[in-house]
C-alpha positions in Angstrom: 15.7 2.4 35.6 14.3 4.9 33.0 17.6 6.5 32.9 19.2 3.2 32.1 16.7 2.4 29.6 17.2 5.7 27.6 20.9 4.8 27.4 20.0 1.2 26.1 17.9 3.0 23.6 20.2 5.0 22.5 23.1 2.6 22.0 20.4 0.1 20.2 19.8 2.9 18.0 23.1 3.8 17.0 24.0 0.5 16.2 20.7 0.0 13.9 21.9 2.9 11.7 25.2 2.5 11.7 24.0 -0.4 10.0 21.6 1.0 7.7 23.8 4.0 6.9 26.7 1.3 5.8 24.6 -1.5 3.6 20.9 -0.4 3.4 19.9 -4.0 5.2 17.1 -3.5 8.3 18.4 -4.5 11.3 14.9 -6.2 11.7 15.7 -8.5 9.1 16.3 -12.3 9.5 20.0 -11.4 9.0 19.8 -8.4 10.9 18.9 -9.9 13.9 21.4 -12.9 13.9 24.5 -12.3 12.0 24.5 -8.2 11.0 23.0 -7.0 14.8 23.5 -10.1 17.1 23.1 -8.0 19.9 20.0 -6.0 19.7 17.7 -8.8 20.9 19.8 -9.3 23.8 20.1 -5.5 25.1 16.4 -4.7 24.8 15.2 -8.0 26.6 16.8 -5.4 29.4 13.9 -3.4 29.4 11.2 -5.7 30.3 7.8 -4.2 30.2 8.5 -0.6 29.4 9.6 -1.7 25.7 6.2 -1.1 24.9 5.4 2.5 26.2 8.7 3.2 24.1 7.5 1.9 21.2 4.6 3.5 21.2 6.5 7.1 21.9 8.7 6.4 19.3 6.4 5.2 16.4 4.2 8.0 17.2 7.2 10.0 16.6 8.5 9.0 13.6 4.8 8.9 12.0 4.9 12.3 12.6 7.9 13.0 10.8 6.7 10.3 8.3 4.2 12.6 7.0 6.4 15.5 6.8 9.1 13.8 5.3 7.0 12.0 2.6 7.7 12.4 -0.8 11.4 13.1 -0.1 13.3 10.0 -0.1 16.3 11.1 1.1 14.7 11.9 4.5 12.2 8.9 4.8 15.4 7.2 4.3 16.7 8.4 8.0 13.1 6.9 9.8 13.9 3.5 8.6 16.4 2.7 12.0 13.4 4.1 14.1 10.7 2.2 12.8 13.0 -1.2 12.7 13.7 -0.4 16.9 9.5 0.5 17.5 9.9 -3.7 16.1 12.2 -4.7 18.2 10.6 -3.0 20.9 7.6 -4.0 20.5 6.7 -6.8 17.3 3.2 -6.5 17.8 3.3 -2.8 16.3 1.7 -3.5 13.2 1.9 0.1 11.3 5.5 -0.1 12.1 6.3 -2.7 10.1 3.3 -1.3 7.5 5.1 2.1 6.9 8.2 0.5 7.1 8.4 -2.0 4.6 6.8 0.9 2.1 9.5 3.2 3.0 12.3 0.5 2.4 10.8 -0.8 -1.1 10.1 3.0 -2.0 14.4 3.0 -1.6 14.5 0.3 -3.9 15.3 -2.3 -1.4 12.9 -4.8 -2.4 14.1 -8.2 -1.0 14.8 -6.0 2.2 11.6 -4.8 2.0 10.0 -8.6 1.9 11.9 -9.9 4.6 11.0 -7.1 7.1 7.1 -7.9 5.7 7.4 -11.3 6.7 9.2 -10.5 9.8 6.1 -8.6 10.6 3.5 -11.8 10.0 5.5 -14.3 11.6 5.1 -11.9 14.7 1.6 -11.1 13.9 0.1 -13.9 11.9 -3.7 -12.3 12.1 -2.5 -8.6 10.0 -4.4 -8.1 7.0 -2.8 -4.5 6.5 0.7 -6.8 6.5 -0.7 -9.8 4.3 -1.7 -6.5 2.4 1.7 -5.3 1.7 2.6 -8.5 1.1 0.5 -8.9 -2.2 1.5 -5.6 -3.1 5.2 -6.6 -2.9 4.4 -9.8 -5.0 2.4 -7.6 -7.4 5.6 -5.4 -8.1 7.7 -8.8 -9.1 4.8 -9.9 -11.4 4.1 -13.2 -8.9 0.6 -12.8 -9.2 -0.1 -16.1 -8.1 1.2 -15.2 -4.7 -0.1 -11.7 -5.0 -3.5 -13.6 -5.0 -3.2 -15.3 -1.8 -1.7 -12.5 0.3 -4.7 -10.6 -0.5 -7.2 -13.3 0.2 -5.3 -13.9 3.6 -5.4 -10.1 4.1 -9.7 -10.7 3.2 -9.8 -12.8 6.2 -9.1 -10.6 8.7 -10.1 -6.9 9.9 -7.5 -4.2 8.4 -6.6 -1.5 10.4 -4.5 0.8 7.9 -6.0 0.1 4.5 -9.6 -0.2 3.4 -11.6 -3.7 2.8 -12.2 -1.9 -0.6 -8.6 -1.5 -1.3 -8.1 -5.6 -0.7 -10.9 -6.4 -2.9 -9.4 -3.6 -5.7 -6.3 -5.6 -5.6 -7.7 -9.0 -5.4 -9.9 -8.1 -9.0 -6.4 -7.2 -10.0 -4.1 -9.8 -9.4 -6.9 -12.3 -10.7 -7.2 -9.9 -14.1 -3.8 -10.4 -14.2 -3.8 -14.4 -13.7 -6.8 -14.3 -16.5 -9.3 -15.6 -14.2 -12.5 -13.5 -14.9 -14.8 -15.8 -12.9 -12.2 -14.9 -10.3 -12.1 -11.6 -10.8 -16.0 -11.2 -11.2 -16.9 -12.4 -8.1 -14.8 -10.0 -6.4 -15.9 -7.0 -8.5 -19.7 -8.3 -7.2 -18.4 -8.5 -3.5 -17.0 -4.6 -3.5 -20.2 -4.1 -4.8 -21.8 -5.9 -2.0 -19.9 -3.9 0.5 -19.8 -0.3 -0.8 -23.9 -0.6 -1.0 -24.1 -2.1 2.8 -21.1 1.1 3.3 -23.5 3.5 2.1 -26.5 2.0 3.7 -24.9 2.6 7.4 -23.6 6.0 6.0 -27.4 6.6 6.1 -27.1 9.5 3.0 -29.7 10.8 1.4 -30.2 9.7 -2.6 -28.7 13.0 -3.8 -25.8 12.6 -1.7 -25.2 9.3 -2.9 -25.1 10.0 -6.5 -21.6 9.5 -7.1 -21.3 6.7 -5.2 -24.5 4.8 -6.9 -22.8 5.6 -9.9 -19.6 4.1 -8.8 -21.3 0.7 -8.0 -23.6 0.6 -10.9 -20.0 0.5 -13.4 -19.0 -1.9 -10.8 -21.9 -3.9 -11.9 -21.5 -3.4 -15.3 -17.6 -4.7 -15.6 -18.7 -8.1 -13.5 -21.8 -8.3 -16.2 -19.2 -8.6 -19.1 -16.4 -11.2 -17.2 -16.0 -15.0 -16.4 -19.1 -15.5 -19.1 -18.7 -18.2 -21.8 -15.3 -19.6 -20.5 
């Protein structure tokens, strides 16, 4: 059974790599699933419970290469079919969607990255990380209202890759772009409160906390000048 599973994986991966090499369309997109690469889901169904195990092993190896290749667009592009295949094997592998979205977008394939990310959210509707990357994609498009909605959705859940601080900072940026100073002020205050609680939990001495306290004070000073008199 294990030998058969590995043979099927090689076949599916070869198809995914061929598709990506021909038209830069990830096989994990809606169109790729049903039109350009229709046999993938059927083949992978035969793997049964081995899918999660294979997904884990493939992602660990791919993630190691991602760190090695970081900054090299050509080499990172080679990882896309593997990340897409991981999401076929286990659609709940949020990290594969998150990393894959970033690489595909960095390669200039924005629409494909958006479709891949949305497929990830469809399979993982409570993923703070995927909502965060969705908001990031909308920021690129200057769709600030959609970006804000995505970041607010991300804030409802607990992220595993990004931090809540990053989500709140992104929300501040979206609100600033929308000209909503009151909302921007609210999220700055929320981030300051979150940072204070985090410092308290770390239990650092006052000297070690000096820089962090100054940054929090800067946040509060910025918030004090926003959303007033409007």
